[in-house]
C-alpha positions as CSV (number, residue, x, y, z in Angstrom):
1,M,10.7,26.8,-0.5
2,S,9.4,25.8,3.1
3,E,5.8,24.8,3.6
4,R,3.4,27.0,5.7
5,F,1.6,23.6,6.8
6,T,3.4,20.2,7.5
7,A,2.6,16.8,8.7
8,E,4.8,17.6,11.7
9,M,2.4,20.4,12.7
10,A,-0.8,18.4,12.0
11,V,0.7,15.6,14.1
12,G,1.4,17.6,16.9
13,F,-1.7,19.1,16.9
14,Q,-4.0,15.9,16.7
15,A,-1.7,14.6,19.4
16,S,-2.3,17.3,21.7
17,R,-6.0,17.2,21.2
18,H,-6.2,13.5,22.4
19,G,-4.0,14.5,25.3
20,V,-1.0,12.4,24.5
21,S,2.4,12.7,22.8
22,V,3.3,11.2,19.3
23,E,5.5,8.8,21.3
24,Q,2.3,7.6,23.1
25,V,0.3,6.9,20.1
26,G,2.9,4.0,19.6
27,I,3.1,3.8,15.9
28,A,6.1,1.4,14.7
29,P,9.0,2.2,12.3
30,L,7.4,-0.3,10.0
31,V,3.9,0.1,8.9
32,V,1.6,-2.5,6.9
33,G,-1.3,-0.6,5.2
34,S,-4.3,-1.6,3.3
35,W,-7.4,0.0,1.8
36,D,-9.6,-3.0,2.8
37,L,-10.6,-2.8,6.7
38,E,-11.2,-6.5,6.9
39,T,-7.7,-7.2,5.8
40,I,-6.2,-5.1,8.5
41,K,-8.5,-6.6,11.0
42,S,-7.3,-9.8,10.0
43,L,-3.7,-9.0,10.2
44,A,-3.9,-7.3,13.4
45,K,-6.1,-10.5,14.9
46,T,-3.4,-13.0,13.7
47,V,-0.4,-11.3,15.4
48,G,-2.4,-10.0,18.5
49,A,-2.0,-6.4,17.5
50,E,-4.0,-4.0,19.8
51,P,-5.6,-1.0,18.3
52,S,-4.0,2.5,19.2
53,P,-6.9,4.5,21.1
54,S,-5.0,7.7,20.5
55,W,-4.8,7.4,16.6
56,W,-6.6,10.2,15.5
57,W,-8.0,8.5,12.3
58,G,-9.8,5.9,14.3
59,P,-12.1,4.3,14.3
60,R,-12.9,4.9,10.7
61,F,-9.4,4.1,9.8
62,P,-8.0,2.2,12.7
63,L,-4.3,1.7,13.4
64,Y,-3.2,-1.5,15.5
65,N,0.3,-2.1,17.1
66,G,1.9,-5.3,17.6
67,Q,4.8,-7.5,16.8
68,V,5.8,-10.0,14.2
69,G,8.7,-12.1,15.0
70,G,9.6,-9.8,18.0
71,R,9.8,-7.0,15.5
72,R,7.3,-3.9,16.2
73,V,4.8,-3.3,13.4
74,S,1.8,-1.2,12.9
75,F,-1.2,-2.1,10.8
76,V,-3.3,0.8,9.4
77,S,-6.5,1.0,7.3
78,L,-6.0,3.4,4.9
79,P,-8.3,5.8,2.8
80,L,-8.9,5.1,-0.9
81,G,-7.0,6.9,-3.6
82,A,-3.8,8.8,-3.7
83,P,-4.4,12.2,-2.2
84,A,-6.1,10.8,1.1
85,T,-3.4,7.8,1.3
86,I,-0.5,10.3,1.1
87,L,-2.0,12.5,3.6
88,V,-2.2,9.8,5.9
89,M,1.2,8.6,5.3
90,E,2.9,12.0,5.7
91,E,1.4,11.8,9.2
92,L,2.9,8.4,9.9
93,I,6.3,9.6,8.6
94,A,6.1,12.3,10.9
95,C,5.7,10.1,13.8
96,G,8.6,8.3,12.9
97,V,7.5,5.4,10.2
98,R,10.5,4.5,8.1
99,A,9.1,1.7,5.8
100,F,5.6,0.8,4.4
101,L,4.3,-2.3,3.0
102,G,1.2,-2.0,1.2
103,L,-1.5,-4.8,0.7
104,G,-4.1,-3.4,-1.9
105,L,-5.9,-4.4,-4.9
106,A,-5.6,-4.1,-8.7
107,G,-7.3,-4.5,-11.8
108,S,-5.4,-6.7,-14.2
109,I,-5.0,-5.8,-17.8
110,Q,-2.8,-8.8,-18.6
111,P,-4.8,-12.4,-19.7
112,E,-1.9,-14.4,-17.8
113,A,-2.9,-12.3,-14.5
114,P,-6.3,-13.3,-13.7
115,V,-8.5,-12.7,-10.6
116,G,-6.1,-14.0,-7.5
117,T,-2.9,-13.2,-9.1
118,C,-0.5,-10.8,-7.4
119,F,1.7,-7.9,-8.4
120,I,4.6,-6.3,-7.2
121,P,4.9,-2.8,-8.9
122,T,8.4,-2.2,-9.6
123,S,7.7,1.2,-11.7
124,C,4.8,3.2,-12.6
125,I,2.7,5.2,-15.0
126,R,1.2,8.0,-13.3
127,D,-2.1,9.2,-14.2
128,E,-2.8,10.9,-10.7
129,G,-2.5,14.2,-9.5
130,T,-0.5,14.0,-6.1
131,S,3.1,12.6,-7.2
132,P,4.2,15.6,-9.3
133,H,3.8,17.7,-5.9
134,Y,6.6,15.4,-4.8
135,L,8.7,14.4,-7.9
136,A,8.9,16.2,-11.2
137,S,10.4,13.4,-13.0
138,D,9.1,9.5,-13.4
139,D,12.6,8.4,-12.5
140,G,12.0,8.1,-8.7
141,L,8.8,6.1,-9.1
142,R,10.3,3.1,-7.8
143,P,9.9,0.8,-4.5
144,A,12.5,0.1,-2.0
145,Q,14.5,-2.9,-3.4
146,R,15.1,-4.4,-0.2
147,L,11.6,-4.5,0.3
148,V,10.8,-6.0,-3.3
149,R,13.5,-8.8,-2.6
150,A,11.8,-9.7,0.9
151,L,8.1,-9.8,-0.8
152,E,9.7,-12.0,-3.7
153,K,11.2,-14.2,-1.3
154,A,8.1,-14.4,0.9
155,R,5.9,-15.2,-1.9
156,V,7.9,-17.9,-3.3
157,K,8.0,-19.7,0.1
158,K,4.3,-19.3,0.3
159,G,3.5,-20.6,-3.1
160,V,1.8,-17.3,-4.4
161,V,2.1,-16.3,-8.2
162,A,3.2,-12.8,-8.3
163,Y,4.3,-10.6,-11.2
164,T,6.9,-8.0,-11.2
165,G,6.6,-4.9,-13.4
166,P,4.8,-1.4,-14.4
167,I,1.6,-0.5,-12.9
168,W,-0.7,2.4,-14.1
169,T,-1.9,4.6,-11.2
170,T,-5.1,6.6,-11.9
171,D,-7.3,9.1,-10.0
172,A,-10.2,8.4,-12.4
173,P,-11.4,4.6,-12.4
174,Y,-14.5,5.4,-14.3
175,R,-12.3,6.8,-17.3
176,E,-10.3,3.9,-18.0
177,M,-10.7,3.8,-21.5
178,V,-10.5,0.6,-23.8
179,T,-7.9,2.0,-25.8
180,T,-5.5,3.2,-23.1
181,I,-6.1,-0.3,-21.6
182,E,-5.0,-1.8,-24.8
183,S,-2.1,0.5,-25.2
184,Y,-0.8,-0.3,-21.8
185,R,-1.4,-4.0,-22.3
186,L,0.9,-4.0,-25.3
187,R,3.5,-2.1,-23.3
188,D,3.4,-5.0,-20.7
189,V,1.8,-2.9,-18.0
190,L,0.5,-5.3,-15.4
191,G,-2.6,-3.3,-14.3
192,V,-4.2,-0.4,-12.9
193,D,-4.8,1.0,-9.2
194,M,-5.2,4.2,-7.5
195,E,-2.3,4.6,-4.8
196,T,1.1,3.1,-5.9
197,S,2.6,5.9,-8.0
198,A,2.2,8.4,-5.5
199,M,3.2,6.3,-2.8
200,Y,6.4,5.6,-4.6
201,A,6.9,9.3,-5.3
202,L,6.3,10.1,-1.3
203,G,8.8,7.2,-0.6
204,T,11.6,8.6,-2.6
205,Y,11.0,12.4,-1.5
206,R,11.0,11.7,2.3
207,N,13.6,8.8,2.3
208,V,11.4,6.1,3.5
209,E,11.2,2.5,2.0
210,V,7.6,1.7,0.3
211,C,6.5,-1.3,-1.5
212,N,3.2,-2.4,-2.6
213,F,2.0,-6.1,-2.9
214,L,-1.3,-5.9,-4.9
215,V,-3.8,-8.6,-5.4
216,V,-5.9,-8.7,-8.7
217,S,-9.5,-8.0,-7.9
218,D,-11.1,-7.6,-11.5
219,E,-10.1,-8.1,-15.1
220,L,-10.1,-5.5,-17.7
221,W,-8.4,-7.0,-20.8
222,R,-11.7,-8.1,-21.9
223,D,-15.5,-7.6,-20.7
224,W,-15.2,-6.5,-17.0
225,R,-14.8,-9.4,-14.4
226,P,-15.1,-8.3,-10.9
227,A,-14.6,-10.4,-8.1
228,F,-15.4,-8.1,-5.2
229,G,-16.9,-10.1,-2.2
230,L,-16.2,-13.3,-3.9
231,P,-14.5,-16.4,-2.2
232,E,-11.9,-16.6,-4.8
233,L,-10.8,-12.9,-4.0
234,R,-11.2,-13.3,-0.2
235,E,-9.0,-16.4,-0.4
236,A,-6.3,-14.7,-2.4
237,L,-6.2,-11.7,0.1
238,K,-5.7,-14.4,2.9
239,R,-2.8,-15.7,1.0
240,A,-1.5,-12.2,0.3
241,E,-1.7,-11.5,4.3
242,E,0.7,-14.5,4.7
243,V,2.9,-13.2,2.4
244,I,3.2,-9.8,4.1
245,L,3.6,-11.5,7.5
246,E,6.6,-13.7,6.1
247,T,7.9,-10.6,4.4
248,I,8.2,-9.0,7.7
249,T,9.9,-12.1,9.2
250,T,12.2,-12.3,6.1
251,L,13.3,-8.4,6.8
252,R,14.6,-9.3,10.1
253,K,17.0,-11.9,8.7
């Protein structure tokens, strides 16, 4: 079956409205995305990336183009949640993107993974409504192994603690039930987020590389302990930024 409305159509329409070609938007084949705007601004500043004035989702969700170790990279702010994230990723793929590194946040459901710990999700429990539109089976909900290896190598070099394993992705953060959390904790699920399973499904379906690197922002295995806006989380995010940049360098070797 064919789609009546495609990302390529949307991209062509938006580019024409801005009086540019898709190529002139300047999006690199490798994109780093984050749902934290300050993280994207920080990454862009670190590498001297410039904002794309033709990117139709800006300035609310800006995109910056730059280089890391001589490799073209784009940095983009993503909207929260699986449906909106996948919408933007589809358009980026239509612009020629072939690999995505996501730098996000997750709630931990494992006591050994407190605030500031990182996750590299290698499988998913999907509890969101977007991924079934791309994959009928859970079998394809996996990251690109090349990106997993690069992230692992980079985080070891930077001295950052990160666990690999399953993540639970949900559309309903205020319906994360105590019994469900305990059940997943006993099954060694690392934590919970709102995008990863849909992103991995999209990557498999569109044949592009995707992998997420998630920083624990709150603890859920006991009474909720959030760290949003606190120095310990901001410091952990800065370390995660270093891991992402080192990962990009590693991918060139």
